[in-house]
C-alpha beads as a LAMMPS data file, in Angstrom:
LAMMPS data file: protein, C-alpha beads

480 atoms
479 bonds

1 atom types
1 bond types

-500.0 500.0 xlo xhi
-500.0 500.0 ylo yhi
-500.0 500.0 zlo zhi

Masses

1 110.0

Atoms # bond

1 1 1 227.809 174.164 -88.422
2 1 1 224.914 176.255 -87.503
3 1 1 221.493 174.865 -88.915
4 1 1 220.353 178.535 -90.341
5 1 1 217.453 176.684 -92.206
6 1 1 215.868 175.295 -88.971
7 1 1 216.120 178.598 -87.232
8 1 1 214.419 180.547 -90.085
9 1 1 212.053 177.617 -90.567
10 1 1 210.948 177.732 -86.484
11 1 1 210.848 181.334 -86.528
12 1 1 208.306 181.209 -89.886
13 1 1 206.258 178.794 -87.746
14 1 1 206.285 181.062 -84.628
15 1 1 205.337 184.116 -86.609
16 1 1 202.338 182.271 -87.947
17 1 1 201.262 181.358 -84.624
18 1 1 201.372 185.052 -83.770
19 1 1 199.321 186.065 -86.668
20 1 1 196.800 183.931 -85.544
21 1 1 196.622 185.076 -81.823
22 1 1 195.982 188.632 -83.548
23 1 1 192.549 187.485 -84.561
24 1 1 191.546 187.261 -81.026
25 1 1 191.590 190.724 -80.684
26 1 1 189.823 191.627 -83.953
27 1 1 186.917 189.518 -82.392
28 1 1 186.768 191.845 -79.667
29 1 1 186.978 194.992 -82.349
30 1 1 183.911 193.168 -83.787
31 1 1 181.766 193.028 -80.498
32 1 1 182.636 196.269 -79.496
33 1 1 181.908 198.051 -83.091
34 1 1 185.363 200.001 -82.924
35 1 1 187.715 201.129 -85.580
36 1 1 190.932 198.737 -84.703
37 1 1 189.122 196.060 -86.940
38 1 1 191.093 196.489 -90.163
39 1 1 194.605 197.281 -88.670
40 1 1 194.449 193.686 -86.497
41 1 1 193.321 191.988 -89.885
42 1 1 196.112 193.618 -91.743
43 1 1 198.796 193.117 -88.999
44 1 1 197.546 189.250 -88.806
45 1 1 197.807 188.977 -92.650
46 1 1 201.222 190.648 -92.756
47 1 1 202.486 188.528 -90.149
48 1 1 201.288 184.937 -91.033
49 1 1 202.398 185.666 -94.936
50 1 1 205.792 186.617 -93.836
51 1 1 206.041 183.865 -91.363
52 1 1 204.533 181.329 -94.017
53 1 1 207.267 182.414 -96.645
54 1 1 210.143 181.989 -94.019
55 1 1 208.553 178.327 -93.091
56 1 1 207.782 177.237 -96.786
57 1 1 211.107 178.169 -98.075
58 1 1 213.054 176.310 -95.412
59 1 1 210.644 173.255 -95.124
60 1 1 213.545 170.990 -96.229
61 1 1 215.820 172.085 -93.394
62 1 1 217.329 169.380 -91.350
63 1 1 215.139 168.735 -88.217
64 1 1 217.731 169.325 -85.394
65 1 1 218.032 171.960 -82.714
66 1 1 221.456 172.035 -80.978
67 1 1 222.388 174.411 -78.151
68 1 1 223.532 177.086 -80.625
69 1 1 220.287 177.211 -82.154
70 1 1 218.328 177.316 -79.256
71 1 1 220.017 180.083 -77.871
72 1 1 219.524 182.094 -81.232
73 1 1 215.958 181.099 -81.610
74 1 1 215.033 181.962 -78.266
75 1 1 216.433 185.228 -78.163
76 1 1 215.318 186.180 -81.651
77 1 1 211.459 185.263 -81.187
78 1 1 211.115 187.840 -78.449
79 1 1 212.399 190.731 -80.591
80 1 1 210.831 189.509 -83.836
81 1 1 207.251 189.252 -81.833
82 1 1 207.773 192.353 -80.694
83 1 1 208.476 193.788 -84.201
84 1 1 205.368 192.320 -85.718
85 1 1 203.088 192.813 -82.675
86 1 1 203.664 196.523 -82.754
87 1 1 201.944 196.616 -86.024
88 1 1 198.187 196.822 -84.449
89 1 1 199.769 199.693 -82.376
90 1 1 201.156 201.563 -85.496
91 1 1 198.395 200.887 -87.930
92 1 1 195.644 201.936 -85.731
93 1 1 197.090 205.145 -85.041
94 1 1 197.333 204.018 -80.885
95 1 1 201.045 204.354 -80.878
96 1 1 202.388 205.837 -84.040
97 1 1 206.202 205.815 -83.191
98 1 1 207.883 202.868 -83.775
99 1 1 210.069 202.971 -80.798
100 1 1 207.138 203.548 -78.596
101 1 1 205.154 200.865 -80.089
102 1 1 208.092 198.455 -79.780
103 1 1 208.824 199.448 -76.159
104 1 1 204.913 198.805 -75.582
105 1 1 204.949 195.338 -77.095
106 1 1 208.106 193.946 -75.852
107 1 1 207.056 195.106 -72.464
108 1 1 204.015 193.145 -73.040
109 1 1 205.602 189.930 -74.246
110 1 1 208.439 189.856 -71.613
111 1 1 205.424 190.724 -68.833
112 1 1 207.548 193.735 -67.783
113 1 1 204.482 196.135 -67.749
114 1 1 206.069 199.110 -68.343
115 1 1 204.338 201.519 -70.467
116 1 1 204.394 204.758 -72.451
117 1 1 200.515 205.515 -72.925
118 1 1 199.576 208.277 -70.914
119 1 1 195.908 207.629 -71.144
120 1 1 195.108 204.118 -71.344
121 1 1 191.354 204.468 -70.916
122 1 1 191.094 206.098 -74.482
123 1 1 192.318 203.605 -76.128
124 1 1 189.855 201.043 -78.114
125 1 1 188.822 197.630 -76.673
126 1 1 190.788 195.580 -79.255
127 1 1 193.898 197.095 -78.631
128 1 1 193.637 197.040 -74.906
129 1 1 192.650 193.147 -75.254
130 1 1 196.223 192.755 -77.728
131 1 1 197.989 194.779 -74.986
132 1 1 197.074 192.429 -72.389
133 1 1 197.471 189.539 -74.558
134 1 1 201.054 189.800 -75.048
135 1 1 201.070 189.124 -71.429
136 1 1 199.150 186.096 -71.781
137 1 1 201.318 184.432 -74.551
138 1 1 204.716 185.675 -72.789
139 1 1 203.823 184.816 -69.558
140 1 1 204.542 181.152 -69.426
141 1 1 207.162 181.699 -72.235
142 1 1 206.482 181.415 -75.933
143 1 1 208.725 178.732 -76.261
144 1 1 207.070 176.841 -73.390
145 1 1 203.921 177.042 -75.585
146 1 1 205.864 176.071 -78.470
147 1 1 207.331 173.172 -77.864
148 1 1 204.669 171.355 -76.852
149 1 1 203.737 170.923 -80.208
150 1 1 207.144 170.950 -81.810
151 1 1 207.164 167.052 -81.822
152 1 1 204.604 167.394 -84.496
153 1 1 206.876 169.194 -86.477
154 1 1 209.463 166.560 -86.403
155 1 1 211.621 168.534 -84.240
156 1 1 212.613 168.365 -80.276
157 1 1 211.783 170.639 -77.906
158 1 1 214.655 169.983 -75.096
159 1 1 217.380 172.771 -76.093
160 1 1 214.543 175.479 -76.744
161 1 1 213.169 174.526 -73.229
162 1 1 216.316 174.820 -71.504
163 1 1 217.607 177.910 -73.438
164 1 1 214.242 179.889 -72.505
165 1 1 214.391 178.376 -68.597
166 1 1 218.287 179.379 -68.449
167 1 1 219.970 179.392 -65.308
168 1 1 218.523 177.840 -62.039
169 1 1 215.594 175.778 -63.795
170 1 1 213.104 173.755 -61.933
171 1 1 212.262 170.301 -61.766
172 1 1 210.588 168.746 -64.959
173 1 1 207.086 167.607 -64.328
174 1 1 207.533 164.619 -66.536
175 1 1 210.504 163.213 -68.428
176 1 1 209.194 164.350 -71.952
177 1 1 209.534 168.118 -72.153
178 1 1 206.379 168.332 -74.467
179 1 1 204.181 166.915 -71.331
180 1 1 205.734 169.200 -68.860
181 1 1 205.088 172.118 -71.321
182 1 1 201.608 171.141 -71.800
183 1 1 200.809 170.770 -67.818
184 1 1 202.387 174.008 -66.978
185 1 1 199.918 175.631 -69.828
186 1 1 197.192 173.797 -68.403
187 1 1 197.579 175.092 -64.887
188 1 1 198.444 178.719 -66.282
189 1 1 194.974 178.804 -67.853
190 1 1 193.149 177.022 -65.281
191 1 1 194.374 179.895 -62.591
192 1 1 193.468 182.751 -65.014
193 1 1 189.747 180.920 -65.588
194 1 1 189.440 181.045 -61.651
195 1 1 190.745 184.420 -61.412
196 1 1 188.508 185.781 -63.778
197 1 1 185.327 184.151 -62.212
198 1 1 186.492 185.700 -58.768
199 1 1 186.808 189.161 -60.486
200 1 1 183.573 188.975 -62.340
201 1 1 181.916 188.107 -58.768
202 1 1 183.585 191.178 -57.341
203 1 1 182.027 193.361 -60.158
204 1 1 184.254 193.245 -62.859
205 1 1 182.928 193.147 -66.338
206 1 1 183.985 190.257 -68.362
207 1 1 186.479 192.331 -70.454
208 1 1 188.289 193.886 -67.438
209 1 1 188.198 190.788 -65.636
210 1 1 190.199 188.792 -68.449
211 1 1 192.682 191.551 -69.199
212 1 1 193.621 191.585 -65.670
213 1 1 193.826 188.017 -65.101
214 1 1 196.309 187.781 -67.914
215 1 1 198.391 190.563 -66.559
216 1 1 198.029 188.921 -63.129
217 1 1 199.156 185.292 -63.827
218 1 1 201.828 186.491 -66.228
219 1 1 202.979 188.596 -63.416
220 1 1 202.810 191.476 -66.096
221 1 1 200.794 194.384 -64.431
222 1 1 199.260 195.924 -67.790
223 1 1 195.659 197.379 -66.526
224 1 1 192.727 198.596 -68.531
225 1 1 192.721 201.704 -66.239
226 1 1 194.732 204.294 -65.718
227 1 1 194.796 204.212 -61.715
228 1 1 195.635 200.560 -62.303
229 1 1 194.102 198.077 -59.423
230 1 1 193.329 201.298 -57.335
231 1 1 190.267 202.093 -59.604
232 1 1 188.465 199.062 -57.756
233 1 1 187.022 197.755 -54.539
234 1 1 189.371 196.186 -51.619
235 1 1 187.730 193.030 -52.246
236 1 1 189.389 192.894 -56.064
237 1 1 192.680 194.054 -54.594
238 1 1 192.673 191.165 -52.580
239 1 1 191.742 188.892 -55.049
240 1 1 194.475 190.288 -57.065
241 1 1 196.927 189.808 -54.380
242 1 1 195.789 186.073 -54.008
243 1 1 196.797 185.535 -57.852
244 1 1 199.836 187.382 -57.795
245 1 1 201.518 185.266 -55.047
246 1 1 200.319 182.192 -57.111
247 1 1 201.882 183.563 -59.978
248 1 1 205.193 184.096 -58.288
249 1 1 205.225 180.626 -57.016
250 1 1 206.617 177.883 -58.682
251 1 1 204.066 176.387 -60.713
252 1 1 205.370 172.772 -59.900
253 1 1 204.192 173.573 -56.540
254 1 1 200.778 174.165 -57.899
255 1 1 201.052 170.807 -59.673
256 1 1 201.629 169.029 -56.623
257 1 1 198.634 170.702 -54.902
258 1 1 196.430 169.580 -57.657
259 1 1 197.955 166.148 -57.078
260 1 1 197.763 166.012 -53.235
261 1 1 201.463 166.145 -52.840
262 1 1 201.204 168.630 -49.834
263 1 1 204.736 167.409 -48.255
264 1 1 206.516 168.687 -51.235
265 1 1 205.000 171.875 -50.865
266 1 1 205.254 172.832 -47.086
267 1 1 208.839 171.214 -47.427
268 1 1 210.118 173.711 -50.309
269 1 1 212.540 176.098 -48.646
270 1 1 212.225 178.649 -51.791
271 1 1 208.698 178.723 -51.197
272 1 1 208.976 179.301 -47.366
273 1 1 211.574 182.402 -47.961
274 1 1 208.859 183.752 -50.750
275 1 1 206.321 183.872 -48.659
276 1 1 208.172 184.883 -45.492
277 1 1 209.801 188.101 -47.599
278 1 1 206.477 189.148 -48.430
279 1 1 204.716 188.757 -45.046
280 1 1 207.583 190.278 -42.896
281 1 1 208.062 193.237 -45.316
282 1 1 204.360 194.231 -45.476
283 1 1 204.367 194.052 -41.461
284 1 1 207.317 196.535 -41.749
285 1 1 205.950 198.823 -44.253
286 1 1 202.396 198.698 -42.672
287 1 1 203.585 199.580 -39.078
288 1 1 205.266 202.654 -40.434
289 1 1 202.147 203.597 -42.647
290 1 1 200.002 203.371 -39.503
291 1 1 202.460 205.501 -37.484
292 1 1 201.520 208.086 -39.977
293 1 1 197.897 207.959 -38.966
294 1 1 196.886 205.938 -42.095
295 1 1 193.573 203.591 -41.343
296 1 1 194.882 199.764 -40.250
297 1 1 193.127 198.179 -42.980
298 1 1 194.236 200.108 -45.695
299 1 1 197.747 200.508 -44.454
300 1 1 197.853 196.620 -44.120
301 1 1 196.169 196.399 -47.666
302 1 1 198.204 199.013 -49.719
303 1 1 201.502 197.555 -48.184
304 1 1 200.577 193.789 -49.034
305 1 1 199.757 194.848 -52.223
306 1 1 202.580 196.994 -53.355
307 1 1 205.170 194.428 -51.494
308 1 1 203.382 191.400 -53.340
309 1 1 203.334 193.434 -56.652
310 1 1 206.942 194.227 -56.386
311 1 1 208.237 190.874 -55.004
312 1 1 206.564 188.917 -57.895
313 1 1 207.679 191.511 -60.534
314 1 1 203.848 191.981 -61.456
315 1 1 203.616 195.733 -61.251
316 1 1 199.862 196.246 -60.482
317 1 1 199.507 199.832 -58.197
318 1 1 197.209 200.717 -55.524
319 1 1 199.334 203.454 -53.696
320 1 1 202.155 205.846 -54.744
321 1 1 204.856 204.452 -52.744
322 1 1 207.220 207.187 -53.632
323 1 1 205.085 209.640 -51.712
324 1 1 206.034 207.368 -48.633
325 1 1 208.688 208.249 -46.096
326 1 1 212.234 207.886 -47.983
327 1 1 212.971 204.864 -45.685
328 1 1 209.938 202.982 -47.337
329 1 1 210.288 203.585 -50.799
330 1 1 214.129 202.760 -50.505
331 1 1 212.810 199.749 -48.570
332 1 1 210.538 199.091 -51.972
333 1 1 213.839 199.727 -53.943
334 1 1 215.410 196.851 -52.438
335 1 1 212.706 194.479 -52.730
336 1 1 212.800 195.276 -56.911
337 1 1 216.009 192.788 -56.485
338 1 1 214.602 190.025 -55.053
339 1 1 212.268 188.409 -57.739
340 1 1 209.871 185.677 -57.225
341 1 1 210.487 181.714 -57.309
342 1 1 212.262 179.911 -59.834
343 1 1 209.498 178.369 -62.479
344 1 1 207.069 180.982 -61.659
345 1 1 206.191 183.644 -64.290
346 1 1 207.971 186.416 -62.534
347 1 1 211.053 187.784 -63.159
348 1 1 213.883 189.400 -61.082
349 1 1 217.291 187.484 -59.377
350 1 1 214.544 184.815 -58.076
351 1 1 214.169 184.024 -54.416
352 1 1 216.204 180.732 -54.817
353 1 1 219.444 182.315 -55.986
354 1 1 219.158 184.322 -52.969
355 1 1 218.771 181.404 -50.713
356 1 1 221.533 179.491 -52.297
357 1 1 224.185 182.560 -52.083
358 1 1 223.158 182.680 -48.346
359 1 1 223.513 179.059 -47.610
360 1 1 226.869 179.260 -49.380
361 1 1 227.955 182.250 -47.220
362 1 1 226.949 180.093 -44.451
363 1 1 228.945 177.154 -45.542
364 1 1 231.861 179.111 -46.327
365 1 1 232.141 179.809 -42.467
366 1 1 231.748 176.421 -41.281
367 1 1 234.294 175.304 -43.748
368 1 1 236.862 178.160 -41.955
369 1 1 236.218 176.604 -38.798
370 1 1 236.451 173.077 -40.048
371 1 1 238.794 173.291 -43.042
372 1 1 239.576 169.505 -43.577
373 1 1 235.721 168.900 -43.760
374 1 1 233.422 168.387 -46.920
375 1 1 230.399 170.549 -46.248
376 1 1 228.089 170.745 -49.117
377 1 1 225.396 173.121 -49.751
378 1 1 221.987 171.613 -49.383
379 1 1 218.562 172.998 -50.623
380 1 1 215.440 170.908 -50.299
381 1 1 217.445 167.902 -48.953
382 1 1 219.673 167.934 -51.945
383 1 1 223.164 168.579 -52.385
384 1 1 223.719 171.412 -54.577
385 1 1 226.596 171.181 -57.037
386 1 1 229.518 173.689 -57.274
387 1 1 228.705 174.055 -60.814
388 1 1 225.411 175.664 -59.796
389 1 1 226.709 177.790 -57.019
390 1 1 229.275 179.064 -59.746
391 1 1 226.430 179.922 -61.978
392 1 1 224.506 181.640 -59.035
393 1 1 227.875 183.664 -58.513
394 1 1 228.397 184.611 -61.810
395 1 1 224.767 185.537 -62.321
396 1 1 224.380 188.110 -59.253
397 1 1 227.827 189.638 -60.670
398 1 1 226.843 190.045 -64.156
399 1 1 223.130 191.542 -62.839
400 1 1 224.608 194.108 -60.733
401 1 1 227.160 195.377 -63.436
402 1 1 224.675 195.793 -66.212
403 1 1 222.757 197.407 -63.473
404 1 1 225.379 199.908 -63.028
405 1 1 226.370 200.560 -66.356
406 1 1 222.814 200.442 -67.610
407 1 1 221.767 203.423 -64.783
408 1 1 224.921 205.385 -65.797
409 1 1 224.314 205.396 -69.314
410 1 1 220.908 206.481 -68.722
411 1 1 222.005 209.369 -66.725
412 1 1 224.064 210.434 -69.946
413 1 1 221.107 210.183 -71.900
414 1 1 219.480 212.572 -69.618
415 1 1 217.712 211.153 -66.725
416 1 1 218.126 211.687 -63.015
417 1 1 220.222 209.444 -61.073
418 1 1 217.665 208.224 -58.888
419 1 1 214.921 207.932 -62.162
420 1 1 217.747 205.775 -63.831
421 1 1 218.627 203.326 -61.439
422 1 1 214.735 202.665 -60.904
423 1 1 213.742 202.438 -64.621
424 1 1 216.834 200.113 -65.066
425 1 1 215.926 197.858 -61.777
426 1 1 212.323 197.794 -62.879
427 1 1 212.839 196.603 -66.749
428 1 1 215.454 193.927 -65.840
429 1 1 213.496 192.511 -63.368
430 1 1 210.177 192.820 -65.334
431 1 1 208.318 194.822 -62.707
432 1 1 206.906 197.829 -64.641
433 1 1 207.025 200.507 -62.155
434 1 1 209.942 202.151 -60.752
435 1 1 211.305 205.198 -58.804
436 1 1 211.470 209.180 -59.817
437 1 1 209.978 210.007 -63.338
438 1 1 209.228 206.628 -63.615
439 1 1 207.324 205.665 -60.371
440 1 1 204.115 204.102 -59.872
441 1 1 201.671 207.215 -60.997
442 1 1 204.402 208.007 -63.789
443 1 1 205.335 206.191 -66.696
444 1 1 208.337 205.817 -69.651
445 1 1 206.741 208.499 -72.048
446 1 1 209.195 210.968 -71.312
447 1 1 212.337 208.534 -71.405
448 1 1 214.645 209.704 -74.116
449 1 1 214.651 207.453 -77.307
450 1 1 218.068 206.146 -76.596
451 1 1 217.158 205.339 -73.116
452 1 1 213.662 203.571 -74.601
453 1 1 215.822 201.002 -76.477
454 1 1 218.578 200.592 -73.685
455 1 1 215.436 199.569 -71.623
456 1 1 213.815 197.476 -74.155
457 1 1 217.106 195.343 -74.279
458 1 1 217.048 195.672 -70.398
459 1 1 213.407 194.079 -70.529
460 1 1 214.729 191.177 -73.040
461 1 1 217.927 190.101 -70.982
462 1 1 215.923 190.311 -67.654
463 1 1 213.277 187.913 -69.093
464 1 1 215.839 185.146 -70.684
465 1 1 217.898 185.665 -67.635
466 1 1 221.041 187.465 -68.947
467 1 1 223.148 184.312 -70.112
468 1 1 220.738 183.509 -72.991
469 1 1 221.067 186.834 -74.905
470 1 1 224.821 187.536 -73.579
471 1 1 226.015 184.326 -74.867
472 1 1 225.090 185.753 -78.515
473 1 1 228.081 188.484 -77.844
474 1 1 230.773 185.985 -77.006
475 1 1 233.210 185.542 -80.193
476 1 1 233.768 181.703 -79.313
477 1 1 229.778 181.374 -79.681
478 1 1 229.884 181.932 -83.679
479 1 1 232.841 179.684 -84.012
480 1 1 232.827 176.543 -86.071

Bonds

1 1 1 2
2 1 2 3
3 1 3 4
4 1 4 5
5 1 5 6
6 1 6 7
7 1 7 8
8 1 8 9
9 1 9 10
10 1 10 11
11 1 11 12
12 1 12 13
13 1 13 14
14 1 14 15
15 1 15 16
16 1 16 17
17 1 17 18
18 1 18 19
19 1 19 20
20 1 20 21
21 1 21 22
22 1 22 23
23 1 23 24
24 1 24 25
25 1 25 26
26 1 26 27
27 1 27 28
28 1 28 29
29 1 29 30
30 1 30 31
31 1 31 32
32 1 32 33
33 1 33 34
34 1 34 35
35 1 35 36
36 1 36 37
37 1 37 38
38 1 38 39
39 1 39 40
40 1 40 41
41 1 41 42
42 1 42 43
43 1 43 44
44 1 44 45
45 1 45 46
46 1 46 47
47 1 47 48
48 1 48 49
49 1 49 50
50 1 50 51
51 1 51 52
52 1 52 53
53 1 53 54
54 1 54 55
55 1 55 56
56 1 56 57
57 1 57 58
58 1 58 59
59 1 59 60
60 1 60 61
61 1 61 62
62 1 62 63
63 1 63 64
64 1 64 65
65 1 65 66
66 1 66 67
67 1 67 68
68 1 68 69
69 1 69 70
70 1 70 71
71 1 71 72
72 1 72 73
73 1 73 74
74 1 74 75
75 1 75 76
76 1 76 77
77 1 77 78
78 1 78 79
79 1 79 80
80 1 80 81
81 1 81 82
82 1 82 83
83 1 83 84
84 1 84 85
85 1 85 86
86 1 86 87
87 1 87 88
88 1 88 89
89 1 89 90
90 1 90 91
91 1 91 92
92 1 92 93
93 1 93 94
94 1 94 95
95 1 95 96
96 1 96 97
97 1 97 98
98 1 98 99
99 1 99 100
100 1 100 101
101 1 101 102
102 1 102 103
103 1 103 104
104 1 104 105
105 1 105 106
106 1 106 107
107 1 107 108
108 1 108 109
109 1 109 110
110 1 110 111
111 1 111 112
112 1 112 113
113 1 113 114
114 1 114 115
115 1 115 116
116 1 116 117
117 1 117 118
118 1 118 119
119 1 119 120
120 1 120 121
121 1 121 122
122 1 122 123
123 1 123 124
124 1 124 125
125 1 125 126
126 1 126 127
127 1 127 128
128 1 128 129
129 1 129 130
130 1 130 131
131 1 131 132
132 1 132 133
133 1 133 134
134 1 134 135
135 1 135 136
136 1 136 137
137 1 137 138
138 1 138 139
139 1 139 140
140 1 140 141
141 1 141 142
142 1 142 143
143 1 143 144
144 1 144 145
145 1 145 146
146 1 146 147
147 1 147 148
148 1 148 149
149 1 149 150
150 1 150 151
151 1 151 152
152 1 152 153
153 1 153 154
154 1 154 155
155 1 155 156
156 1 156 157
157 1 157 158
158 1 158 159
159 1 159 160
160 1 160 161
161 1 161 162
162 1 162 163
163 1 163 164
164 1 164 165
165 1 165 166
166 1 166 167
167 1 167 168
168 1 168 169
169 1 169 170
170 1 170 171
171 1 171 172
172 1 172 173
173 1 173 174
174 1 174 175
175 1 175 176
176 1 176 177
177 1 177 178
178 1 178 179
179 1 179 180
180 1 180 181
181 1 181 182
182 1 182 183
183 1 183 184
184 1 184 185
185 1 185 186
186 1 186 187
187 1 187 188
188 1 188 189
189 1 189 190
190 1 190 191
191 1 191 192
192 1 192 193
193 1 193 194
194 1 194 195
195 1 195 196
196 1 196 197
197 1 197 198
198 1 198 199
199 1 199 200
200 1 200 201
201 1 201 202
202 1 202 203
203 1 203 204
204 1 204 205
205 1 205 206
206 1 206 207
207 1 207 208
208 1 208 209
209 1 209 210
210 1 210 211
211 1 211 212
212 1 212 213
213 1 213 214
214 1 214 215
215 1 215 216
216 1 216 217
217 1 217 218
218 1 218 219
219 1 219 220
220 1 220 221
221 1 221 222
222 1 222 223
223 1 223 224
224 1 224 225
225 1 225 226
226 1 226 227
227 1 227 228
228 1 228 229
229 1 229 230
230 1 230 231
231 1 231 232
232 1 232 233
233 1 233 234
234 1 234 235
235 1 235 236
236 1 236 237
237 1 237 238
238 1 238 239
239 1 239 240
240 1 240 241
241 1 241 242
242 1 242 243
243 1 243 244
244 1 244 245
245 1 245 246
246 1 246 247
247 1 247 248
248 1 248 249
249 1 249 250
250 1 250 251
251 1 251 252
252 1 252 253
253 1 253 254
254 1 254 255
255 1 255 256
256 1 256 257
257 1 257 258
258 1 258 259
259 1 259 260
260 1 260 261
261 1 261 262
262 1 262 263
263 1 263 264
264 1 264 265
265 1 265 266
266 1 266 267
267 1 267 268
268 1 268 269
269 1 269 270
270 1 270 271
271 1 271 272
272 1 272 273
273 1 273 274
274 1 274 275
275 1 275 276
276 1 276 277
277 1 277 278
278 1 278 279
279 1 279 280
280 1 280 281
281 1 281 282
282 1 282 283
283 1 283 284
284 1 284 285
285 1 285 286
286 1 286 287
287 1 287 288
288 1 288 289
289 1 289 290
290 1 290 291
291 1 291 292
292 1 292 293
293 1 293 294
294 1 294 295
295 1 295 296
296 1 296 297
297 1 297 298
298 1 298 299
299 1 299 300
300 1 300 301
301 1 301 302
302 1 302 303
303 1 303 304
304 1 304 305
305 1 305 306
306 1 306 307
307 1 307 308
308 1 308 309
309 1 309 310
310 1 310 311
311 1 311 312
312 1 312 313
313 1 313 314
314 1 314 315
315 1 315 316
316 1 316 317
317 1 317 318
318 1 318 319
319 1 319 320
320 1 320 321
321 1 321 322
322 1 322 323
323 1 323 324
324 1 324 325
325 1 325 326
326 1 326 327
327 1 327 328
328 1 328 329
329 1 329 330
330 1 330 331
331 1 331 332
332 1 332 333
333 1 333 334
334 1 334 335
335 1 335 336
336 1 336 337
337 1 337 338
338 1 338 339
339 1 339 340
340 1 340 341
341 1 341 342
342 1 342 343
343 1 343 344
344 1 344 345
345 1 345 346
346 1 346 347
347 1 347 348
348 1 348 349
349 1 349 350
350 1 350 351
351 1 351 352
352 1 352 353
353 1 353 354
354 1 354 355
355 1 355 356
356 1 356 357
357 1 357 358
358 1 358 359
359 1 359 360
360 1 360 361
361 1 361 362
362 1 362 363
363 1 363 364
364 1 364 365
365 1 365 366
366 1 366 367
367 1 367 368
368 1 368 369
369 1 369 370
370 1 370 371
371 1 371 372
372 1 372 373
373 1 373 374
374 1 374 375
375 1 375 376
376 1 376 377
377 1 377 378
378 1 378 379
379 1 379 380
380 1 380 381
381 1 381 382
382 1 382 383
383 1 383 384
384 1 384 385
385 1 385 386
386 1 386 387
387 1 387 388
388 1 388 389
389 1 389 390
390 1 390 391
391 1 391 392
392 1 392 393
393 1 393 394
394 1 394 395
395 1 395 396
396 1 396 397
397 1 397 398
398 1 398 399
399 1 399 400
400 1 400 401
401 1 401 402
402 1 402 403
403 1 403 404
404 1 404 405
405 1 405 406
406 1 406 407
407 1 407 408
408 1 408 409
409 1 409 410
410 1 410 411
411 1 411 412
412 1 412 413
413 1 413 414
414 1 414 415
415 1 415 416
416 1 416 417
417 1 417 418
418 1 418 419
419 1 419 420
420 1 420 421
421 1 421 422
422 1 422 423
423 1 423 424
424 1 424 425
425 1 425 426
426 1 426 427
427 1 427 428
428 1 428 429
429 1 429 430
430 1 430 431
431 1 431 432
432 1 432 433
433 1 433 434
434 1 434 435
435 1 435 436
436 1 436 437
437 1 437 438
438 1 438 439
439 1 439 440
440 1 440 441
441 1 441 442
442 1 442 443
443 1 443 444
444 1 444 445
445 1 445 446
446 1 446 447
447 1 447 448
448 1 448 449
449 1 449 450
450 1 450 451
451 1 451 452
452 1 452 453
453 1 453 454
454 1 454 455
455 1 455 456
456 1 456 457
457 1 457 458
458 1 458 459
459 1 459 460
460 1 460 461
461 1 461 462
462 1 462 463
463 1 463 464
464 1 464 465
465 1 465 466
466 1 466 467
467 1 467 468
468 1 468 469
469 1 469 470
470 1 470 471
471 1 471 472
472 1 472 473
473 1 473 474
474 1 474 475
475 1 475 476
476 1 476 477
477 1 477 478
478 1 478 479
479 1 479 480
């Protein structure tokens, strides 16, 4: 039987955590002496109070989380966090519309980076910091953070961890999921700290450096400037490129680097393909940009930045690729289906799935030539089970079906076809910048209301890799 009490209990606990997080931008408001302090205090009080009521009324819940409870909690927490996370925008008047506020918030927590705000620089510093903090919180996964403390509440975190990291999951760094979560978050915070220092060295102030570091390591893309990273120097752009690549890399490899296990890094096939895709795509795009008489260094930098931003699903911008030759922006569109590495903060399909699909196709040809031979699919020296291969095929099929249907729905809501496809692929992949009216120098403000709710759902299922959310609509899931 479904343990409803533990679901409500844990959601209450998570809400109290979110309410505490809201006090951080309140401190920023005090420092800058702006008028968004009271909205943050009210938002925090409301969120903590409701969370406390949920938690205290179900404190006698049976301390057991099964698979079904895990899927429900993982899905609902992103929605409920976005609902309450919208309060600072609404109460401060920064985004009066609930639809727009919810869209901006779920875009932050899912690290999509799609925005409806036309003039970011007009917002108070507290609101901007909260906007970037949603990336920080959502980047490594709300539940990956939470399972580090769940054992202290008498609740095992394995089901939540597995549900949040659905699909092709990375290896655990420790037999205990709490230890794995703590190590991942330690690496996450370490990289944010290093990037912040390097950005300050390049001339950024502390506030901008923190906000952009949150967005970079979370693969989010929210900036404090209307021009995004284009507003800063080439040095800062190269720093952001470097850390976007780190964010799009499996965080297990960062752990191996710290431990000096270099062989595990260089032998990782997904990492090799990930870097190769970025480098080859950069060379192709830079070559065509140079042919249009653009400066060589700027062509290389713009190509490298936009390719890295798209592949790692970060969404920062330094150039308007929709103004490039049609071949190039179509090339960018194809890259939007790549995604970063498994075990990274990036979204999208993920390089490992592409790699396994390619390897399986090659193996199928060999099986046709040698029908009696047993030829398994291998990756990183390990045999990949048929179960995982089936899941990869199912994921690809589901991803494309949802992309096609959602794109058609957006055209029904009044958007042109190119913008519709760009909007869906960028929200499903957690990228933030699309094509047409939602391109890199535009935003989602003019998307119809129904379209914003559809795209909000795309962000959710994309962040949780489809199956975690879609399984809730399967009737057998709710059977006793």
